C-alpha positions in Angstrom: -6.1 44.2 10.6 -7.2 40.9 9.5 -5.9 41.6 6.1 -2.5 41.7 7.5 -3.1 38.4 9.6 -4.1 36.6 6.4 -0.8 37.7 4.6 1.1 36.5 7.4 -0.7 33.3 7.8 -0.2 32.3 3.9 3.4 32.8 4.5 3.8 30.4 7.3 1.2 28.2 6.2 3.2 27.6 2.7 6.0 26.3 4.9 4.1 23.1 4.9 2.1 23.2 2.0 3.8 22.8 -0.9 1.2 23.9 -4.0 0.8 27.5 -4.7 -3.1 26.9 -4.5 -4.2 24.9 -1.7 -5.5 21.1 -2.2 -6.9 19.2 0.6 -4.3 16.7 1.4 -5.1 12.9 1.2 -5.9 11.0 4.2 -3.3 8.5 5.5 -5.8 5.8 6.8 -3.2 3.7 8.1 -1.5 6.4 10.2 -5.1 7.4 11.2 -5.9 3.8 12.6 -2.3 3.8 14.4 -3.2 7.1 16.2 -6.5 5.7 17.1 -7.1 2.1 17.7 -5.4 0.4 21.0 -5.7 -3.2 19.7 -6.8 -4.1 16.0 -9.2 -7.0 16.3 -12.5 -8.4 15.1 -14.4 -7.1 17.7 -14.6 -3.2 16.2 -16.7 -2.8 13.3 -14.2 -1.3 11.2 -16.3 -1.0 8.1 -18.9 1.3 9.8 -15.7 3.2 11.5 -13.8 3.8 8.0 -17.1 4.3 6.5 -17.6 7.1 8.4 -14.2 8.5 8.4 -14.0 8.4 4.7 -17.2 9.9 4.2 -15.9 13.0 6.0 -13.0 13.1 3.7 -15.2 12.7 0.8 -17.6 15.4 2.0 -15.3 17.8 4.0 -16.7 19.4 6.8 -17.5 23.1 6.0 -15.8 25.3 9.0 -18.0 27.8 8.6 -21.2 25.8 9.4 -19.5 23.3 11.8 -21.1 22.9 15.1 -19.8 21.6 18.4 -20.9 18.2 18.3 -19.6 18.1 14.3 -15.8 18.8 15.5 -16.2 16.3 18.5 -16.7 13.6 15.7 -13.0 14.2 14.1 -11.5 13.3 17.4 -8.7 15.7 16.6 -9.5 18.5 18.8 -9.4 18.9 22.2 -12.0 20.9 24.6 -9.5 23.9 24.7 -9.1 23.7 20.9 -12.9 23.6 20.2 -14.0 26.2 22.2 -11.0 28.4 20.6 -12.5 27.5 17.6 -16.1 28.7 18.1 -14.9 32.0 19.7 -12.5 33.1 16.7 -15.8 32.4 14.3 -18.0 34.4 16.5 -15.8 37.0 17.0 -14.5 37.5 13.3 -17.2 35.8 11.1 -16.8 33.3 8.5 -13.5 32.1 7.8 -12.1 33.5 4.0 -9.4 30.9 3.7 -8.3 27.7 5.2 -5.0 29.6 6.0 -7.0 31.1 9.2 -6.6 28.1 11.2 -3.2 29.2 12.2 -4.8 32.4 13.8 -6.7 30.4 16.3 -5.2 30.3 19.6 -4.0 26.7 20.8 -4.1 25.6 17.1 -0.4 23.9 16.2 0.9 23.0 13.0 0.4 19.4 14.0 -3.4 19.6 15.1 -4.1 21.8 11.8 -2.2 19.1 9.5 -4.7 16.3 11.3 -7.4 18.5 10.4 -6.8 19.5 6.7 -8.2 16.3 5.4 -11.5 16.6 6.9 -12.3 20.2 6.4 -12.8 22.7 3.7 -14.4 26.4 3.1 -17.4 26.4 1.0 -16.9 29.6 -1.1 -20.2 28.9 -2.8 -22.1 29.2 0.8 -20.4 32.3 1.6 -21.0 33.8 -1.8 -24.5 33.1 -2.4 -27.6 33.2 -0.7 -30.2 30.3 -0.1 -31.2 28.5 -3.0 -33.9 26.0 -3.4 -33.1 22.1 -3.1 -33.6 21.3 -6.7 -31.2 24.1 -7.9 -28.6 22.8 -5.0 -29.0 19.2 -6.5 -28.2 20.4 -10.3 -25.2 22.7 -9.4 -23.5 21.8 -5.9 -23.4 17.8 -5.9 -20.2 15.6 -6.3 -20.7 12.2 -6.9 -19.2 8.7 -7.7 -19.7 5.4 -9.0 -17.6 2.5 -7.0 -17.3 -1.2 -8.5 -15.4 -3.7 -6.6 -14.7 -7.4 -7.2 -12.7 -9.9 -4.9 -12.2 -14.0 -4.6 -9.8 -16.6 -3.1 -8.3 -18.2 -5.9 -7.8 -21.5 -4.2 -11.0 -23.9 -4.1 -12.6 -24.1 -0.8 -14.8 -27.1 0.0 -17.9 -25.3 -0.1 -17.7 -25.2 -3.8 -17.0 -29.0 -4.5 -18.9 -31.6 -4.6 -17.2 -33.2 -1.4 -19.2 -30.4 0.5 -22.0 -31.7 2.9 -25.2 -30.3 2.4 -25.1 -27.7 5.4 -21.4 -27.0 3.7 -22.6 -26.6 0.0 -22.5 -22.9 -1.2 -25.0 -22.3 -3.5 -23.3 -19.3 -5.3 -19.7 -18.5 -7.0 -16.6 -17.5 -5.4 -16.8 -14.0 -6.7 -17.8 -11.2 -4.0 -19.5 -8.3 -6.0 -19.8 -4.6 -4.6 -21.6 -1.5 -6.5 -21.8 1.5 -4.7 -23.2 4.9 -6.4 -23.6 8.5 -4.4 -24.3 11.9 -5.3 -24.4 14.6 -2.4 -23.2 17.6 -0.7 -21.6 17.8 2.6 -24.3 19.3 5.4 -26.8 19.4 2.4 -28.0 16.3 0.7 -27.0 12.8 0.0 -28.3 9.8 -2.4 -27.1 6.4 -2.7 -27.5 3.3 -3.6 -25.4 -0.1 -2.4 -25.6 -3.2 -4.0 -23.9 -6.5 -2.7 -23.2 -10.2 -3.3 -21.0 -12.0 -1.0 -18.9 -14.8 -2.3 -21.0 -18.4 -2.0 -24.1 -16.3 -2.4 -26.3 -16.7 -5.5 -27.2 -13.7 -8.1 -30.6 -15.2 -8.6 -34.5 -14.2 -8.4 -36.5 -16.3 -6.2 -39.0 -14.4 -4.4 -40.5 -17.4 -2.7 -36.9 -17.5 -0.9 -36.8 -13.8 -0.7 -34.2 -13.4 -3.4 -34.0 -10.5 -5.6 -31.0 -10.9 -7.8 -28.3 -9.2 -5.7 -27.9 -10.4 -1.9 -28.3 -6.8 -0.5 -29.5 -3.7 -1.5 -29.4 -0.3 0.5 -30.9 2.9 -0.4 -31.1 6.3 0.9 -32.2 10.0 0.3 -31.0 12.6 2.8 -31.4 16.2 2.9 -30.2 18.7 5.5 -31.7 22.5 5.9 -31.2 25.5 7.7 -34.7 26.0 8.0 -37.5 24.5 10.1 -37.1 21.1 8.5 -33.6 20.5 9.6 -33.5 16.8 8.5 -35.2 14.4 6.1 -34.2 10.8 5.9 -35.7 8.3 3.3 -34.6 4.7 3.0 -31.7 3.5 5.2 -30.8 5.4 8.0 -29.1 5.6 11.5 -29.7 7.9 14.4 -26.5 8.9 16.9 -28.1 10.4 20.3 -26.4 10.8 23.5 -23.6 8.5 24.5 -25.3 5.7 22.2 -26.9 4.0 24.8 -30.2 3.7 22.9 -29.1 5.0 19.3 -25.6 4.7 18.3 -25.2 5.3 14.6 -21.8 4.8 12.9 -18.4 6.3 14.3 -18.1 4.7 17.8 -14.8 3.8 18.9 -14.4 4.0 22.6 -11.2 2.6 24.1 -8.3 3.2 22.3 -5.0 4.6 21.5 -6.6 8.2 21.4 -7.5 7.8 25.4 -9.5 10.8 26.0 -11.4 12.0 23.0 -12.9 8.7 21.7 -14.8 7.8 25.3 -17.5 10.7 24.6 -20.0 10.7 21.8 -21.8 13.8 20.3 -25.6 13.9 19.5 -25.7 14.3 15.7 -29.0 12.8 15.1 -30.1 11.4 11.9 -27.5 10.1 9.6 -27.6 8.7 6.0 -26.5 4.8 6.2 -23.8 4.0 3.4 -22.0 0.5 4.6 -22.7 -2.7 3.4 -23.2 -4.3 6.6 -26.5 -5.9 6.8 -27.4 -4.8 10.4 -27.5 -1.8 12.7 -29.5 0.4 10.7 -33.1 1.4 10.3 -35.3 1.3 7.1 -38.2 3.8 6.8 -38.7 7.5 7.4 -37.0 9.9 9.5 -37.3 13.9 10.2 -35.8 16.4 12.4 -38.3 19.6 12.8 -37.2 22.8 14.6 -39.9 23.9 17.1 -38.4 26.9 18.3 -34.6 28.3 18.3 -33.7 26.2 21.0 -36.1 23.2 20.8 -35.9 20.5 18.1 -38.2 17.3 17.6 -37.0 14.0 15.7 -39.3 10.9 14.8 -39.1 8.1 12.8 -40.5 4.8 11.8 -38.5 1.8 10.4 -39.9 -1.3 9.0 -37.3 -4.1 7.9 -37.2 -7.8 7.8 -34.1 -9.4 9.8 -32.3 -13.0 9.6 -32.7 -15.3 11.9 -34.1 -19.0 12.3 -37.8 -19.5 13.5 -38.8 -22.7 15.2 -42.1 -23.4 13.4 -44.4 -26.4 13.4 -45.4 -25.7 10.0 -44.3 -26.6 6.6 -43.8 -23.2 5.1 -40.0 -22.7 4.2 -39.9 -19.5 5.2 -41.9 -19.9 8.5 -44.7 -17.5 7.7 -47.4 -18.7 9.8 -47.8 -16.6 12.9 -47.1 -19.2 15.5 -43.6 -19.7 15.2 -40.7 -18.2 17.3 -37.3 -16.6 16.7 -34.8 -18.6 17.9 -31.8 -16.6 17.3 -30.9 -13.6 15.3 -28.3 -13.8 12.4 -25.9 -11.1 12.0 -23.1 -12.1 9.7 -25.4 -11.2 6.9 -24.4 -14.5 4.9 -26.7 -16.5 2.6 -24.7 -19.1 1.0 -25.9 -22.3 1.9 -29.5 -23.5 2.0 -29.6 -23.1 6.0 -28.4 -19.5 5.6 -30.9 -19.0 2.8 -33.5 -20.0 4.9 -32.8 -18.0 7.6 -32.6 -14.7 5.2 -35.5 -12.3 6.0 -37.4 -14.6 8.3 -39.1 -11.9 10.6 -40.4 -8.4 10.8 -39.2 -5.7 12.9 -41.3 -2.6 13.1 -39.4 0.4 15.4 -40.6 3.7 15.8 -39.0 6.6 18.1 -38.6 10.4 18.9 -36.5 12.5 20.2 -36.8 15.9 21.9 -33.7 18.2 22.2 -33.7 21.5 24.3 -30.1 23.3 23.5 -30.3 27.0 24.4 -28.4 29.4 22.5 -26.4 31.4 24.8 -25.6 28.5 27.2 -23.3 25.2 26.3 -25.8 23.1 27.4 -28.2 20.6 26.0 -30.6 18.1 27.2 -32.7 15.4 25.2 -35.5 12.8 25.9 -35.5 9.7 23.8 -38.5 7.1 23.4 -38.2 3.9 21.5 -40.5 1.2 20.8 -39.5 -2.1 18.4 -42.0 -4.8 17.7 -41.2 -8.2 16.4 -43.9 -10.2 14.1 -43.4 -13.3 16.1 -41.9 -14.0 19.7 -38.4 -14.0 20.5 -37.7 -17.2 22.4 -33.9 -18.4 22.8 -33.8 -22.1 22.5 -31.8 -23.2 25.5 -29.3 -26.5 25.2 -29.2 -27.6 28.8 -29.8 -26.3 32.2 -26.7 -24.3 32.3 -27.8 -22.1 29.5 -31.1 -21.9 30.7 -29.6 -20.2 33.9 -26.8 -17.8 32.3 -29.4 -16.5 29.7 -32.2 -16.4 32.2 -32.1 -12.5 32.1 -32.0 -12.0 28.4 -34.7 -10.5 26.4 -37.7 -12.5 25.3 -41.1 -11.8 23.8 -42.3 -9.5 21.1 -42.0 -6.1 22.0 -39.5 -4.2 23.9 -39.5 -0.1 24.5 -36.8 2.2 26.1 -37.3 5.9 27.8 -34.2 7.7 28.1 -32.5 11.3 28.9 -29.1 12.6 28.1 -27.1 15.8 28.6 -23.8 17.4 27.9 -22.4 20.8 29.5 -19.1 22.7 28.9 -17.6 24.7 31.3 -14.8 26.3 30.3 -12.0 23.5 29.7 -14.5 20.7 30.9 -17.1 18.9 29.3 -19.6 17.0 31.2 -21.8 14.5 29.7 -24.2 11.5 30.4 -27.1 9.4 29.5 -29.6 7.3 31.1 -32.1 4.8 30.3 -34.9 2.2 31.1 -36.2 -0.8 29.5 -39.5 -2.5 29.4 -38.2 -5.3 31.5 -37.3 -2.8 34.4 -33.5 -2.8 33.8 -31.4 0.1 33.6 -28.6 1.5 31.8 -26.7 4.8 32.6 -23.4 6.3 31.7 -21.9 9.7 32.5 -18.0 11.2 32.4 -16.2 14.1 32.1 -13.3 15.5 30.0 -10.9 18.2 29.6 -7.9 20.0 29.5 -6.1 20.5 32.7 -3.0 22.5 30.9 -2.5 23.3 27.7 -0.2 20.0 27.5 -2.6 17.3 29.6 -6.1 16.1 28.7 -7.9 13.7 30.8 -11.3 11.6 30.8 -13.1 10.1 33.4 -16.6 7.9 32.8 -18.5 5.9 35.0 -21.3 3.2 33.6 -24.0 0.7 35.1 -25.8 -1.7 32.6 -28.4 -3.9 34.5 -28.2 -7.8 33.6 -31.9 -7.2 32.3 -31.4 -3.9 30.4 -32.7 -4.6 26.9 -31.5 -2.2 24.2 -31.2 -3.7 20.6 -29.6 -0.5 18.8 -27.0 1.1 21.5 -23.3 1.0 21.2 -22.1 2.9 24.5 -18.5 2.7 25.8 -18.2 -1.0 27.5 -15.8 -3.5 27.8 -18.6 -6.6 26.7 -20.1 -7.1 23.6 -23.4 -5.5 24.4 -24.6 -2.9 27.0 -25.9 -5.4 29.4 -24.8 -7.1 32.6 -21.7 -4.6 33.1 -20.2 -1.9 35.6 -17.2 -0.1 35.2 -15.1 3.0 35.7 -12.5 4.5 33.1 -9.8 7.0 33.2 -7.7 8.2 30.5 -5.0 10.9 30.3 -2.9 12.2 27.1 0.2 14.5 27.9 1.7 16.1 25.2 4.7 18.4 26.6 6.4 19.2 23.1 5.9 18.3 19.5 8.2 15.5 19.8 6.6 13.5 22.8 3.2 12.1 23.6 2.0 9.9 26.2 -1.2 8.1 26.3 -2.7 6.1 29.0 -5.9 4.5 30.2 -7.2 2.2 33.2 -10.6 0.2 33.0 -12.0 -1.5 35.8 -15.2 -3.6 34.9 -17.4 -6.0 36.5 -20.2 -8.3 35.5 -22.6 -9.0 37.8 -24.2 -11.9 36.1 -22.6 -15.0 34.2 -21.5 -14.6 30.8 -20.4 -16.4 27.6 -17.4 -18.8 29.0 -17.5 -17.3 32.7 -19.7 -19.5 34.9 -19.9 -16.9 37.6 -20.2 -13.2 38.4 -16.6 -11.9 37.3 -14.6 -8.9 37.4 -11.3 -7.4 35.4 -9.3 -4.6 34.5 -7.5 -3.2 31.6 -4.8 -0.8 31.0 -2.9 0.7 28.0 0.2 3.0 27.8 1.6 4.3 24.6 4.6 6.7 24.0 4.9 8.2 20.7 8.1 10.4 19.3 8.5 12.4 16.4 12.3 11.9 15.8 11.8 14.6 12.7 9.4 15.7 9.9 10.3 12.2 8.5 10.6 9.5 11.1 8.1 8.8 14.0 7.9 5.6 16.3 5.7 4.6 19.0 5.7 1.8 21.6 2.8 0.4 23.6 1.8 -2.1 26.3 -1.7 -3.1 27.0 -2.7 -5.6 29.6 -6.4 -7.2 30.2 -7.2 -9.2 33.3 -10.6 -11.4 33.0 -12.2 -14.2 34.6 -12.5 -17.0 32.5 -13.4 -20.8 32.5 -10.6 -23.0 33.3 -11.7 -25.8 30.9 -12.7 -24.7 27.2 -14.6 -28.0 26.8 -18.5 -27.3 26.0 -20.7 -28.6 28.5 -24.5 -27.3 29.2 -24.7 -29.3 32.5 -21.8 -28.9 34.6 -20.4 -25.1 35.5 -16.5 -24.7 35.2 -14.2 -23.6 37.8 -13.0 -19.7 37.0 -9.7 -18.7 36.9 -8.0 -15.2 36.2 -6.5 -15.0 32.6 -4.1 -12.4 31.7 -3.6 -11.0 28.0 -0.5 -8.8 27.3 0.0 -6.9 24.3 3.1 -5.2 23.1 4.1 -3.2 20.2 6.7 -1.4 18.7 6.3 0.6 15.5 8.2 3.0 13.4 7.6 5.0 9.9 10.2 6.6 7.7 9.1 9.0 5.1 11.7 10.4 2.9 9.4 12.7 0.6 5.6 12.5 -0.5 6.6 9.6 -2.7 8.2 7.0 -0.5 7.2 5.6 2.9 8.3 2.9 4.9 6.4 1.2 8.0 8.2 -1.6 10.2 5.8 -2.9 13.1 6.6 -6.1 15.6 3.9 -6.9 18.0 3.3 -9.8 20.4 1.1 -11.3 23.0 1.0 -13.4 25.7 -2.0 -15.3 27.4 -2.1 -16.8 30.9 -4.3 -19.0 32.7 -4.4 -21.9 35.2 -0.5 -22.1 35.1 -0.4 -22.3 31.2 1.4 -20.0 28.9 1.2 -19.2 25.6 2.9 -16.7 23.4 2.5 -15.1 19.8 4.6 -12.6 17.3 4.3 -11.1 14.4 7.2 -9.0 12.2 5.7 -6.5 9.5 7.3 -4.3 6.9 5.1 -2.1 4.7 6.2 -0.1 1.6 4.7 2.5 -0.4 5.9 4.3 -3.4 4.0 7.2 -5.3 5.0 7.9 -8.9 2.2 10.5 -9.2 -0.6 8.9 -11.1 0.4 5.6 -10.1 1.2 4.0 -6.3 2.3 1.1 -5.3 2.0 -0.5 -2.0 3.0 -4.0 -0.4 3.7 -5.8 2.8 5.9 -8.7 4.2 4.9 -10.1 7.3 6.3 -13.1 9.4 4.2 -14.5 12.4 4.2 -17.1 14.9 1.7 -18.1 17.8 1.2 -20.9 20.2 -2.7 -20.8 20.2 -5.7 -18.9 19.0 -5.6 -16.7 22.3 -2.3 -15.2 21.1 -3.3 -14.6 17.4 -2.1 -11.4 15.9 -4.4 -8.8 14.2 -2.8 -6.2 11.9 -4.7 -3.9 9.5 -3.6 -3.9 5.9 -3.5 -1.3 3.2 -6.4 -1.9 0.5 -8.4 -0.4 -2.0 -10.2 2.3 -1.6 -13.1 1.9 1.2 -12.1 -1.7 1.6 -10.6 -3.0 5.0 -8.7 -6.1 5.7 -7.9 -7.2 9.0 -7.1 -10.9 8.9 -5.9 -12.9 11.7 -2.2 -14.3 12.0 -2.5 -17.6 13.4 -0.2 -20.5 13.5 3.2 -20.1 11.8 3.6 -18.5 8.3 4.0 -15.6 6.3 1.5 -12.8 4.7 2.7 -10.8 2.0 0.6 -8.7 -0.4 1.1 -6.0 -3.3 -1.4 -3.6 -4.4 -1.7 -0.9 -6.9 -3.5 2.5 -7.5 -3.7 4.1 -10.9 -5.3 7.4 -12.1 -6.8 7.0 -15.7 -7.6 10.3 -15.5 -8.9 13.1 -12.8 -12.0 11.3 -12.6 -11.6 7.8 -13.1 -9.0 5.4 -10.5 -8.5 1.8 -10.5 -7.3 -0.5 -7.8 -5.5 -4.0 -7.7 -4.3 -6.0 -5.0 -2.9 -9.7 -4.6 -2.4 -11.1 -1.3 -1.4 -14.4 -0.1 -1.2 -16.6 3.3 1.6 -19.3 3.5 1.4 -22.0 6.4 4.5 -24.4 5.7 3.5 -26.9 8.4 -0.2 -27.3 7.5 -1.6 -29.4 4.9 -4.9 -27.6 5.0 -6.5 -24.4 5.8 -9.5 -23.3 7.4 -12.8 -26.0 8.4 -16.1 -26.5 7.0 -17.1 -24.9 3.9 -13.9 -22.4 4.1 -11.4 -25.3 4.0 -8.8 -25.3 1.6 -6.6 -28.4 0.7 -2.9 -27.4 0.9 -1.0 -24.5 2.6 -1.8 -21.7 0.5 -4.5 -18.9 0.2 -4.6 -16.2 -2.3 -7.0 -13.5 -2.9 -7.3 -11.1 -5.4 -9.1 -7.7 -5.6 -10.1 -5.6 -8.0 -11.8 -1.9 -8.1 -12.6 1.0 -10.1 -14.3 4.4 -9.0 -15.6 7.2 -11.5 -16.1 10.7 -10.1 -18.7 12.9 -11.9 
């Protein structure tokens, strides 16, 4: 019977898989971004998000090993489809071919197409027994080396003699990036990342903690089916519960995917592979399976962080222990003398444990987390006036913080319940809970409630929120997704939030709301389009002038965003995309408007791919600036603000020298006809044009 099903599936699957031998399709990053993100702006950590996404593609999920939490991370399957997948595998055993996906109930052709870039069948794991780690390292891994460099062609003020000491860049305008990795999905990973930002030096000055390149990151990571489930050395992250205390990597939250992205799975330890210089641990971590249903994770991290130190001593590095941390720097830039003096200024020591209980016969899990962070000197914010002292009186200060938390998840038929709660050393509490599920085969929904006290302190959390951190916020979220057929999809959400205490640019307790509606229509296999409207209402100081002593009057601000996008793909070789987007901003009787019109083209010549864009834009002010993601070289993501009046154009190419080596080139230019200079401080350019070039090579082994 199963052989008969496989023969039928092969025939039908061949209707949309052209090759005689199945080849996993490439991921369309731009299309994936359109499907997932509601608004493209600078608040999202795109590099980390796409890093996780592309690592799924580089190391596809083995369908015979995939767990419930692994499938959640892909944001492709709903609850019914995940349960159908697990039931099918339990009933029929290991997948023998990728074509079996068509036999799973509730798996449509569209769902399978979205899933294919991220999954595979590991035939080696089917045919062989357990091998030693050394043998797997020798025989089963795949690796690559990637090198990238880019710069702005125009001379910025920071590289000239006219720059003031606070603006003067010490290094060259070239940004340099090198990464090497050798890995096998769900087995092992070894990697090294090296980076120098534009303006930074490549210099050996141990007295300033400069050791050649500005940033180094290394990891060695092993997973196993035995008692020691996971071992992590070097740089790593953890994803626990809903990310209230520990959130590593792939977090999206509110987006155009209005249901699946508001929940996070517990995946535990994961290697850190990004070039971002914050948000990770450096040390050792391990997960041990105590019993069939109980696992224990522990980790320790010791890492130097960037920041400014207030010290009375004369030491350039501020090594005297009586100094205090004034602020923590998150940019990772070390271009000017001031930025260099803030490099690796204080020591952060973190230790944590996590106990997870997960019964084999019940779709339920509960976990308990303890996290402790210690600095080598106290953190004490420097207030610039009485208003700052009032606004930030509940912020963390001191030399240590700890958190105790618990999380749970439970699947009941087509519903998934989840939640997490925690308390910090200050006594502040944070909690988030929700449910998502499938009401009918065509209707999915999500409901999430959250509460973060104004004195709840967590340094590594990134749970669902409206603000920039999980502090001083209450909210409730509703999301739905309706897919009546293959041609139509309607997605919408509504989020109400409240801030019980003062915030940046809000001199009083405040509230607001945000809603979104997107309608997508597939006219045919070649043509699709969507229209989207989003509105966000927030309280805000009426005056934007900076004052540290006078509180401002509060007014409601209303921001509306509009999108209209269409895509036409003639065949596998040519794609055309059009996008028009606009926004309005209203506050205190003042109205501003901004828009952008974008056309993208991509042509595939086989080994050679060409892509380009022409964009026109005009905005009244910074509040109506437009963000539109750009296609770029592999694993690099550009999201420049379209602000003012002008045009943006770029052209890029990808060329396969042979099956193991590819090269990328990109040229991009902003032109502002009404400006005589662009940028401020060290980034200032005399003239109305900014041109950027980027080159990259990747070698697989």
